[in-house]
N, C-alpha and C positions, 0 to 999 in steps of 0.2 A: 407761841400765839397762833390761834387758828386763822388760816387764810379765809378771808371773806369771799364768798361766791358772788359773782356779779349777775344781777337779774337782767335778762335781755328783753326789756319791755320799754320801748322808747318813750311812750306817753307818760307812763308812771315815773320814769326817770326824770323827765322834764318837770313833772309836777313836784317831785321831791326837791329838785334844784330850786324851783321858784318859791317853794314853801320856806326856804332858808333866807330869802330876801337878801341875797348876796350880789346878784347881777346889778351892774351899773351903780354900785356904791363907791364912796370915796376910798382912796388908799388907806391902809391901816398898817401902823408900825409893827403890830404883832405878826402880820403876814410877811411884811418886808424883811423882817429880821430872819425869817426862815429862808427866803429866796437868796439873801446875801450870803447866808451860811452855806447854802448849796453851791452857789457860784464859787466861793472860796475853796470848799472841800474838793470840788471836782475840777477846779481851775478852768472853768468854762466862762466865756465872756457874757453869756446870756443865761438867765434862769427866770422862770415864770411860774406863777400859780394860775393855771388856765382853766376856766369853767366852760363846759361844752353846752352851749345853747342850741336851739333848733337848727340855726343856719350860720352860727358864728362861734369862734373861740374868743371869749372875753377874758382879759387878763386882770385878775384881782390884784396881783402884785407882779412886778417885773423889774429885772435888773439887766441893763445893757441893751434895752430896746425901747423905742419911743412909741411904737404902735400900741393902741389900746385894745384892738381886736383884729382878727383876720378871718376870712371865710372858712367855715368849718370844712367844706368839701376838699380844701387843699391842705388840711392840717393833719399831721401825724397823730395829734391828740384824739382824733376821731377813732383811730384804731386802739389807742392805749386805753381809752375809757371803757372799752368792751371787754377787757380782760382783767384778771386779778393780779397779773404779773407785770413786771417792768417791761415796757415796750421800747426796743432799741432799733434805730436805723443807723448803721455804721457810716453809710455814705449815701446821702439823698440823691446824688447825681447818678448813682449806680442802681437805684431802686425805681422801677418803672411807675410805681404809685405816686412818687413825689418829685421826679426829676423836672417836671414842668410846673411845680407849685410855686406860690409866691415866695416861700422861704428859700427854695432852691435858687430862684432867680435873683434873690437878694444876697446870694453867696453862702448860704447856710449849707453845711455838709453833714453834720452829725446831730442826731436827736436821741434823747432818752427821756421817757416819761413814766412816772409811777402813778397809777390811778388813785384818785381820791374816792373811796367807797364808804358809803354810809353803813351803819349797823344793819339796816334793812336790806342792804345789798345793791343799792343804786349808785352807779358811777357818776360823780358830779363833774369831774374834770381830771386834771393831772398836775403834779409838780414835775416840771421838766427842765432839763439842762440842754443847752444848744451850743454848738461850736462851729467855726468856719473851717475846721480841718476834720477830715475823716478820722474816726477812732472807734474804740469799743468800750465795753464795761465788763469787768470780771465779776465773779459771783459775789465777792465781798462788797464791791461798789454798788451792785444792784440792791444788796441788803440795806446799805446805808441810805440809798435814795428812797427805798420803800419805807424805812424808818422815818425819814424826814417827811414823807407824804402822810404817814400816820400822825405826826406832830401837827401837820396842817389840819387834818380832820379833827383832831382834838381841839384845836383852836376854833374851828368852825362850830363845833358842837357847843363849846363854851360861849363864844361871842354872839352867836345868833339864837340864843335862847332855845337851843336844841336840848332842853332840860330833861330832867329825870322825874319830875313831879307833875301829875295831871292837875290842871287848874280847877276842875270841877270837883273831883273827889278828894283831892289832897293826898292820894296814894301814889306810889311809884308807877311810872307809865311803861309803855312798850319799850322805849329806849333803855330804861334801866333793866328791864327783863333781859334784853339782848346782852347788855353788858355783864349782868350777873351770870348768865349761862356761859358766856365766853370765859369769864373769870373762873368759874367752877371747873371748866374744862382744862384750864391751865394749871390750877392748883390741885385738882383731884381727878386726873385723867382716868377714865374707865369706871369711876364710882357711880353706883346707881342713883339716878335722880327721878323724881316723880313730879309731873306737871298735871294739874287739873284745871280745866277751863270751866268757869261757872257762867252760864248765860242765864241771868236772872229775869229776863223778860224777852219775849219774842218781838220782832220788828213791828208786827201788827199791834201788839199791846202798847208799845212805846208811841207809835204813830197815833193810835186812837186816843191815848191819854193826852198827847199834846194838842189834838184837835179840841178836846173837851175842856181840858184844864189849863192849857197854855204852855208856853215854852218853859216856864219856871218849874213845871211839874217834873220834867225829865231830869233836871239838875237835882231837885229835891229827892227824887226817887233813887238816883245814882248814889247820892251822898248817904242816904239812909241804908240802902242795900249793901254797899261796900263797907260801911261802918259796922253793920251787923256781922258781915262775913269776917271782917278783921278780928272782931271779938271772939267769934266762934273758933277760928283756927289757932288762936294762941300765939305766943311769941316765937315758937320754934319754926314756924313756916313763914314764907314771904308772900306778900300780896301785891299784885300789879293790876292796875286798871288799864285794859287794852282795847276798849271799845265802849260805845255808848252804854250798853247794858251787859258788858262782859268784863270779867276779871280772871286772872290766873293765879292759882296757888302753887308755889314752887316749894318742894320738900326735898332735902338732901344736903350732902350725901347721906343715903340711908344706911342704917346699921347692917352688918353682915347678914343677919337673919332675914332682913327685908330685901330679898333678892328681886331681880327684875321679873322673875316668874311668879312671885307671890302677889296676891291681890288684897291681903288684909289691910295694907297701908292705905291704898287709895280708897278702898271700900269704907274704911273708917272715916276718912276725910269727907267723902261724898255724903255718907249718912249723917255726919255731924252738921254739915252745911244744909242739907235737905231738911233735917228736923228743925234747924234754926230759922229756916225761911218759910215754914208752913204758915206762920201767923202773918196777917196782912201788915204792910208797911204804910205808915201814915205819911202822906205827901200833901202838904198844905192843908192838913186836917182831913183829907180824904183817905180812907183805908183802901189799899190796893194789894191784891194777892199776886205775888210773884209767880211767873210761869217758868219754872227752873228746869234746865237740862244741863248735863255735864259731859265734857269731853275729856278723856283720860289718855295720857301718853307717858310711859316709863321708858327711860333711855339712859345709856352710859354717858357720863360727862365727857365732853370733848369729841363725841362721835356723831353729833348732829349739829348742823349750823343753826344758830338761834332763830333765824327767820323760818327754817324748816320745822323747828319745834312748834312755833306758834301756828304755822299753816296746818300742821297735822292736828293740833288741838282744835282749830276751827273746823276742820273736816270731820273730826270725831263728834263735835257738838252738833254739827249740821246733820250728821247721820242719826244722832239721837232725836233731834227735832223732827226730822223727816219720818222716822219710824214710830213716833209717839212713845218712845222709850225714854226713861228718865236719864239714862247714862249709856254712853258708848265708848269703848276703848278704840284707840287708833287701829285702823285696819289697813295694812300695806296694800292689799289688792284694791281697796276702794280708793286709796290715795293715788295709786298708779293710774286708775281710771280718771280721777279728777285731773291729774297732771296731763294725761293724754288729751282730755277735752280742752284744757287750757292751751295746750300746744297747738292743737288743730285750729282753735279760734285765733290764736296769735299768728299762725302761718297762712291763713286764708287770704290775707292781704297780699302776700307775696305771690300766691297762686293766681290771684286776679290780675296782678300786674304783669305776670309772665305770659308765655305763649305755649308752654308745653306740659303744664300740670293738669289743667282742666280740659275736658273734652265732652262731647255729646255722643251718646249712642242712640240709635233710632229703632223703635219697635213698631212694626206696622199693625194696623187694625183693619179687619175686613168686614164687609157686609155679609151677614150670615145667610142671606137669601141668594145673592148673586155671586158671592165670592170675590167681589171687586174690592180693591184697596180704597178705603175711604178716609183713612187717617194714619198719621205716624206720630208717635209720642217721642218727644225729645227727653232723654234720660241723662242726667248729669253724672259724670264720673270724675274722680279726683285721684291722680297718682301722685302721692306725696313723695318727694325725692328721698326721704329717709325712712318713712314708715311703710311706704308702698301704697297699694290700693286702699282707699278709704270709702266705705259705702255711703251713699247719700242719706240713708236713714240715721247715720251717726253724726254727720257734720251739718246737715241742713237745719235740724232743730236748734243747734248751737247758734248758727248764724241768724236765725229768724228773730232773735231777741236783741240784735245788735245793729249798728249802722251799716254793717256789711250786707244786710239783707237786700236793700235796693241795688247795691252794686252787683251782687251775685245774680239777681234777677235780670238786670240790664245785660250782663254778660251772656246769660242763657238766651235772652230774647234776641240780642244782636247776632249771636252765633247761629242760632236756629233759623232766624229769618233769612240770613245770608245764605244758608244751606238750602232752605226751601226755594229761594229764588234761583239757586244753581240747578235745581232739579227741573229743568224746563220741560222735559219729556214726561213728567208725572202728570196724572190726571189733574186738571185745574180745580176740580171739586175736592181733591184730597187735602184735608186740613193738617197743618202741623200743630200738634198739641203740646203746650208748654205749661209746666207747673209753676204757679205763683202762690204767694200767701195773701190772706186777706189784708195783712198789714201793708203789702205793696200798694193795694188799692187806696190806702189812706193818704198816699203821697199826692199832693194837688196836681202835679205835672205828669202823673203816670200815663194817662191817656195820650197826652201830647207827645211824650217820648215814644210811645208805641207807634203812633201814627207816623212820626218822623222816620222811624226805622223802616216801616213798611214802604213809605214813599221813596226812601233812599234806594230801595231795591225794586221798585216798580211793582209791588204786590198789593193786591186788594185786601181789605180787612177780612174778607171771607176766606182767606188762605190760612187764618190763624184760629186756634181754639185755646182758650185759657182754662186750666184746671185749678180748682180751689178745693181744699179738703173740707169735708163736712164739718169736722170739729172746729176748724178755723172760722167758719162762717156762723157758728153758734153765737159768737159775740159780735155779730154784725152791727155796724153803725149806720145811721142815715147816709153818711158820706159814702160808705162802702156800697150801699145799695144804689145810690145815685150814679156812681162811677160804673157799676156793673150794667145798669140800664143804658147808660150812654154808649158803652162799648157794644152791647147787644144791638142797639139801634144802628150802629155804624156797620154792622155786619160781622163782628167778631163773635164766634160761638163761645159759650161759657158752659162748663160742665162741673158737676160735683164729683170729686174723686173720693175713693174709699167709702162709698155710700154704705150705710148700715153700721158704721162704727161710732157715729156721733150723736145718736139718740135724737134724731130729727122727728118732728111731728108733721102731720099732714098740713096744718096751717103754715108751718114754717116753710115747707116746700112751695106752697102756693104763692108765697110772698117773694120768692126769689126769681129774678129775671135770668133763667137758665134755659139751656137747650137739651142737655144730656145728663143722665145719671150713670155713673160708673160703679157697678156693684163690686164691693171689695173682694179681693182674692180669697180672703179667709172663708167666705161663704161658698166658694167654687171648688176649693181643694178637695173636699170630701163629698162633692155633690152627688156622685153616683151611689153612695152608700148611706148617706145621712138624710133621713126623711125630714128632719127638722129644717135642714138647709134647703131641701127641695121645696118645702112649703113656703119658706121665707122668700126664696128667690122668685118663685112663681108669683107671690103676692106683690113683690116689688115691681116686677115687670108689668103686671096688670095695672097697679096703681100709677106708675109712671106714664103708661100709655093713656090712661084716663086723664092725666093732667097735661097731655100733649108733649111729653118728653120722649126722646129716644133713649134706649138703654144699651149700655156697653158692659159686657162681662169681662172682668180682668182675671188673669191667672188661669186661663183655659189651657190645660196641659194634656188632656186625653180626648180621643175621639168620642168616648162615651159621654163626657161632660158637654162636648160640643153638640152632640146630637140631642141631648136633653134640652139644652138652651134653645137650640133651633126649633125644636118642637113646641116650646112654650112661647115662641114669638120674640125672643131676644133679638135686637136689631144688629148689634155688632159684637165681635169677639176679639180679644187680644190675649196673647199668652204664648207659651213655648210650643203649643200644638200648631200654632200658625207660624211663628218665628220668634227666635230669641232676640234680645237687643243686638243691633248690628252696627258696624262701622259704616262710614259713607260709601265706601267701595262695595262692601257686602250688601248694603241696602240696594244699590243699583243692580247688582247681580241677581238678588232675590226678586226684585221687581220684574226683571226680564223673564226669569224662570216662572214666576207666577202668571204672567200674561200668556206665556207659551202654554202652560198647563190649562188655563181657562179656554184658550182657543182650541185645544185638542180635545176638551171635554165634550 
């Protein structure tokens, strides 16, 4: 039997646990029977079925113990639920993780727990045995304990309506798909299998239909669409309803001539379904045309975890939907990119909580007339403990659409403001420039949080400049503009970053309470040789000056580009020709050297 991989996503795990409605339910003989059996087989005085909640271990069944729950922080089950293997602590008094725990203080010495893992890969808790004497478990005993844990999971799936039929469509659901893939892997290891995900409506189509036709529309649409697909694929293939407008067709084991390298098998399936869904589907008497895309994945039985099969199908269908193509096969490189993005998003929380992964680099800006330092941009850097350096262009867009966006911005603001306050010998007119998103401005307490940070370090609002991207402000709201106006009136400077990439209009610029425009580096890179960029940059400088804004050129890397910008009246420059992003110590040394150079000029 294939070992189930455990998903390391705490919030998703807790959601899976609560969806089963097991916590705080009365004792059940079906579970007690298994704990009694475990206690007898291992001759252990205590045996429990323990469910790992957010901050507690709750015992669904227990033998030899009166407690109904214990704090999670002190429980070995917290470690056991994170692994697919049996977790053993031979002697708790000898283990620094547990010697001061509630169990150890109660005289418990030995612990062994087998994780309870759902088919989707979420660890719910453990079946554990406990003894007041130190001991161990050999390989055979670990296997027996794991088998008993599998019996607990089977009972959970049966007793808690963790069923195999989707209530809306009446077809097999995701859980049955997982079970069937697992079963095929056991009975036909290595045999070619083919899975085709059919997404018969986009999210926008479903959402719009529900708005116009009501909730019953979606159910009628799903029933009609899946029923038609069931008829189209015949009896030799299996159908599973795995999402509101998604189903999976599973075919296999395939005949020897239908190797994994062949395409005629899935092409035939896709063509059959596509042809059958061309005609509109009647929903409550209204004809609706399906917007169909397909994701295809061929794989050897037993060599891919069921949840990975479904994830790869979702990715393939998303690639098809995103490229406007009707079908896309699973692409490992795309999948690895999706996994990397998910990992980064999952790990940013730890980075924010720690003190050594995130840091700021500082890149100075100078006045192009006087050469004086007039600004320093704080640039976020992330050194992931396993991946290495991750560029902000990769992880910041991921974070912007999550709850971590405000947390990350607060970290940058707090760190940057504290450093600006530490630079006491820097020109008081030199602003620290910090990048934020328009979404940050929608938080009702953003201004008060910023003012509090400035007050804490004795800084005036004039010490700070906030940069917002042009593209982000294209979807500005009245609330965003109001916050921007209030910040500007308080003395905080506001600039538009990456100007020229967001398709702004003149009227758009006039409506924004801003101080500066930063010309995007893409227009500066080839400035010396590209006449089109020269005309555009000169026009932007003149337009910005007419509107009363200062202009900053980003990405200035050559003396030729610097001289052109200076001749055209650009106010400030930033880029490697002036200085690369610097550490705190490097910034201090550069500032001293710059002042020395200016005095000697």
